[in-house]
C-alpha positions in Angstrom: 21.0 -34.4 9.3 17.7 -35.3 7.7 15.7 -33.4 10.3 17.9 -30.3 9.6 17.3 -30.6 5.9 13.5 -30.9 6.4 13.5 -27.9 8.8 15.4 -25.8 6.3 13.0 -26.9 3.5 10.0 -26.0 5.7 11.4 -22.6 6.4 12.0 -22.0 2.7 8.4 -23.0 1.9 7.0 -20.8 4.7 9.1 -17.8 3.5 7.8 -18.2 0.0 4.2 -18.5 1.0 4.5 -15.4 3.2 5.1 -13.4 0.0 1.4 -13.9 -0.8 0.2 -13.5 2.7 -0.1 -17.2 3.6 0.8 -17.8 7.3 1.4 -21.5 8.1 1.6 -22.5 11.7 1.8 -18.9 13.0 -0.2 -18.7 16.2 -2.5 -15.8 17.0 -3.8 -14.9 20.5 -7.1 -16.7 21.2 -10.2 -14.5 21.1 -13.9 -14.2 20.5 -15.3 -11.9 17.9 -18.6 -10.3 16.8 -19.2 -7.8 14.0 -20.1 -4.2 14.8 -20.3 -3.0 11.2 -19.2 -4.5 7.9 -15.7 -3.2 8.5 -15.3 -3.1 12.3 -15.5 -6.0 14.8 -15.4 -6.3 18.6 -12.9 -8.9 20.0 -12.3 -10.2 23.5 -8.8 -11.4 24.4 -7.8 -13.3 27.5 -4.6 -12.7 29.4 -1.4 -12.9 27.3 2.4 -12.6 27.8 4.5 -10.4 25.6 8.1 -9.4 25.0 8.4 -5.7 24.5 11.0 -2.9 24.0 11.0 0.9 24.0 12.7 2.7 21.1 13.3 6.4 21.1 13.0 7.1 17.4 10.4 8.0 14.8 7.7 5.6 14.0 9.2 3.7 11.1 12.7 3.5 12.7 11.3 2.5 16.0 9.3 -0.3 14.3 12.4 -1.6 12.6 14.8 -1.4 15.5 12.2 -2.8 17.9 11.5 -5.7 15.6 15.2 -6.6 15.4 15.6 -6.5 19.1 12.7 -8.7 19.8 13.5 -11.1 17.0 16.9 -11.5 18.6 15.3 -12.6 21.8 13.0 -15.2 20.3 15.8 -16.5 18.0 18.1 -17.3 20.9 19.5 -14.1 22.5 18.3 -15.2 25.9 19.9 -16.8 29.0 18.9 -20.3 27.9 19.6 -19.8 24.1 16.1 -21.1 23.5 14.3 -20.4 20.3 10.6 -19.3 20.6 8.0 -19.6 17.9 7.1 -16.4 16.1 3.5 -15.4 16.5 1.2 -12.8 15.0 0.6 -9.9 15.2 3.3 -7.4 15.9 1.5 -4.3 17.2 2.0 -0.5 17.2 -0.1 2.1 19.1 -0.1 4.9 21.6 0.7 4.3 25.3 1.4 7.8 26.4 2.3 8.8 29.9 2.8 5.3 31.2 5.7 4.1 33.3 6.8 0.6 32.2 7.7 -1.8 35.0 10.7 -4.0 34.4 9.8 -7.8 34.8 11.8 -11.1 34.8 6.8 -12.3 26.6 4.3 -7.0 17.5 3.1 -4.1 19.6 4.5 -0.7 19.0 3.2 2.2 21.1 4.0 5.9 21.5 5.3 6.1 25.0 6.6 8.7 27.4 8.4 6.7 30.0 11.6 7.1 32.1 13.6 6.5 29.0 12.0 9.4 27.2 9.4 9.7 24.4 9.4 6.9 21.9 7.6 3.7 20.8 6.9 0.4 22.5 7.3 -2.6 20.1 5.7 -5.9 21.3 5.7 -9.5 20.3 3.1 -11.8 21.9 4.4 -15.1 23.2 3.0 -18.5 22.3 0.1 -19.6 24.4 1.9 -22.4 26.1 4.5 -20.1 27.5 4.4 -18.8 31.1 6.5 -16.2 32.9 8.2 -19.1 34.7 9.1 -21.0 31.6 10.2 -18.1 29.3 14.0 -17.5 29.2 15.3 -14.2 30.5 16.4 -11.8 27.6 20.1 -11.2 27.2 19.3 -7.6 26.1 18.2 -5.6 29.1 16.1 -3.4 26.8 13.7 -6.3 26.2 11.1 -6.8 28.9 8.7 -9.7 29.6 5.2 -8.4 30.6 1.8 -9.9 31.4 -1.0 -8.4 29.3 -4.4 -8.5 31.0 -7.6 -9.5 29.3 -9.2 -6.8 27.2 -12.0 -6.0 24.8 -11.0 -4.1 21.6 -12.6 -2.7 18.5 -10.7 -3.7 15.3 -10.7 -2.3 11.8 -8.8 -4.5 9.2 -7.1 -3.2 6.1 -4.6 -4.2 3.5 -1.8 -2.5 1.5 0.0 0.5 2.8 0.9 0.5 6.5 2.8 3.7 6.7 2.3 6.1 9.6 -0.1 8.1 7.3 -2.2 5.0 6.5 -2.3 4.0 10.1 -3.5 7.4 11.1 -6.2 7.5 8.4 -7.6 4.1 9.4 -7.4 5.0 13.1 -9.5 8.0 12.4 -12.1 5.9 10.6 -12.2 3.4 13.5 -12.7 6.1 16.1 -15.4 7.9 14.0 -17.3 4.6 13.7 -17.1 4.0 17.5 -18.3 7.6 18.1 -21.2 7.1 15.8 -22.1 3.8 17.6 -21.8 5.5 21.0 -19.0 3.2 22.2 -16.5 4.6 24.6 -12.8 3.9 24.1 -10.6 3.2 27.2 -7.1 3.6 25.6 -5.1 4.7 22.6 -5.2 3.2 19.1 -2.7 0.5 18.2 -1.8 -1.0 14.8 -1.2 -4.7 14.4 0.8 -6.2 11.6 0.5 -9.9 10.6 2.9 -10.1 7.6 6.6 -9.4 6.9 7.6 -6.4 4.8 8.1 -8.5 1.6 4.4 -9.7 1.5 2.6 -8.4 -1.6 0.8 -5.2 -0.3 -2.7 -6.2 -1.3 -2.2 -9.6 0.5 -1.1 -8.0 3.8 -3.2 -8.2 6.9 -3.1 -5.0 9.0 -5.4 -3.8 11.7 -6.0 -0.8 13.9 -7.2 -1.7 17.3 -8.4 0.3 20.3 -9.5 -0.8 23.8 -13.2 -0.3 24.5 -15.6 -0.8 27.5 -16.2 -4.6 27.9 
């Protein structure tokens, strides 16, 4: 009983702190980073595992529906009824023309797959998880995938994270890379680190694009 009370108390405290953009105990994928400009940095990420789902809807609706689907998975809607720790970020970006393989871990990506044009929403799994230890999702719309190591360019921003804001910052990022002579190897994604109720100027948002290593 005492442990349950303490856990509820911790959740209340963490929820309250998230209003002002303070994330306690939220794991982020390990990476190295070096500045490119005062606003843009280059990061290198190792292999990761993610849970993802495709939603055929407009950008905002897809983000909301996909988030709920994936949250259901990590909060126990899986074959083992296990709960998996929430990590950051949730990501959103273009992944056009790709076929997504089903596998037996938040990105959102514009996608044209066998289910039609839509968005791919992704949660990265905690670093201690493996494909062998992660439970199978109950919802067959949720997939477990291995994300290979990658090098990305990142521009961080706060406040508005609407489709228009994401498009504006994406253009700024691509223009910076063009000026620096850096080739991109994929489409821009947007990563979100905070819940919707976080005060806008305290939110951490990023636009990210793969580049040559």
